[in-house]
C-alpha positions as CSV (number, residue, x, y, z in Angstrom):
1,M,-0.3,-0.3,0.1
2,T,1.6,3.6,-1.0
3,I,0.9,6.9,0.4
4,T,-1.6,7.8,-2.7
5,D,-4.0,4.5,-1.5
6,F,-4.2,4.8,2.7
7,S,-5.3,8.3,1.3
8,D,-7.9,7.9,-1.0
9,E,-9.1,5.4,1.7
10,Q,-9.2,7.1,3.5
11,A,-10.8,10.0,0.9
12,A,-13.5,7.2,0.2
13,K,-14.2,6.2,3.8
14,R,-15.3,10.0,4.8
15,A,-17.3,10.5,1.8
16,A,-18.7,7.1,2.8
17,I,-19.5,9.0,6.5
18,R,-21.0,12.5,4.9
19,K,-23.0,10.1,2.4
20,G,-24.9,9.0,5.6
21,R,-25.1,11.8,7.8
22,N,-27.0,13.5,5.0
23,S,-28.7,11.1,3.8
24,T,-32.5,11.4,5.2
25,K,-33.8,7.7,4.7
26,P,-32.5,5.2,8.1
27,A,-30.6,2.9,7.0
28,V,-33.0,0.2,9.5
29,P,-36.1,0.3,8.6
30,A,-37.4,0.8,12.2
31,D,-39.5,-2.1,12.1
32,Q,-36.7,-3.8,12.4
33,V,-35.1,-1.5,15.6
34,L,-38.5,-2.0,17.3
35,A,-38.3,-6.3,16.5
36,L,-34.8,-5.9,18.0
37,L,-35.6,-3.5,21.2
38,D,-38.6,-6.0,21.7
39,A,-36.3,-9.3,21.7
40,D,-33.8,-7.3,24.1
41,L,-36.4,-6.2,25.7
42,A,-37.5,-10.5,26.4
43,R,-34.5,-11.5,27.1
44,I,-34.2,-8.5,29.8
45,Q,-37.7,-9.3,31.4
46,A,-36.1,-13.2,32.2
47,A,-33.0,-12.9,33.7
48,I,-34.9,-11.0,35.7
49,D,-37.7,-13.4,35.9
50,A,-34.4,-16.1,37.0
51,L,-33.1,-14.0,39.8
52,P,-34.2,-15.5,43.1
53,P,-36.5,-13.1,45.4
54,P,-34.6,-10.8,47.5
55,S,-35.4,-12.3,51.6
56,F,-37.7,-10.1,53.3
57,H,-35.4,-10.6,56.6
58,G,-31.9,-9.6,54.6
59,L,-33.0,-6.0,53.5
60,M,-34.9,-5.1,56.8
61,R,-31.0,-6.1,58.1
62,V,-29.8,-3.7,55.4
63,L,-31.9,-1.4,56.2
64,V,-31.9,-1.1,59.9
65,S,-27.6,-1.4,59.6
66,R,-27.9,1.8,57.8
67,T,-30.0,3.7,59.9
68,I,-28.5,3.0,62.6
69,T,-25.1,3.6,62.3
70,P,-24.7,6.4,59.6
71,R,-21.0,5.8,57.5
72,N,-20.2,9.6,58.7
73,P,-20.4,10.1,62.2
74,R,-20.9,13.7,63.2
75,P,-17.5,13.9,66.0
């Protein structure tokens, strides 16, 4: 690769970026984007549903310890 080839490649990349920025037509159709988002949401919801339920006593222990023992006690 010569310097000229590199500058031609850079110019082609810049032209493609400029063309993409000036384009009013989206590269991906809206229905395809929504389908991808729905799939991501379903995967996230499945991961949340797979988590064990929180323990009430463990949660209360954390809350009480934070209210009784301040992190930065005043002198």
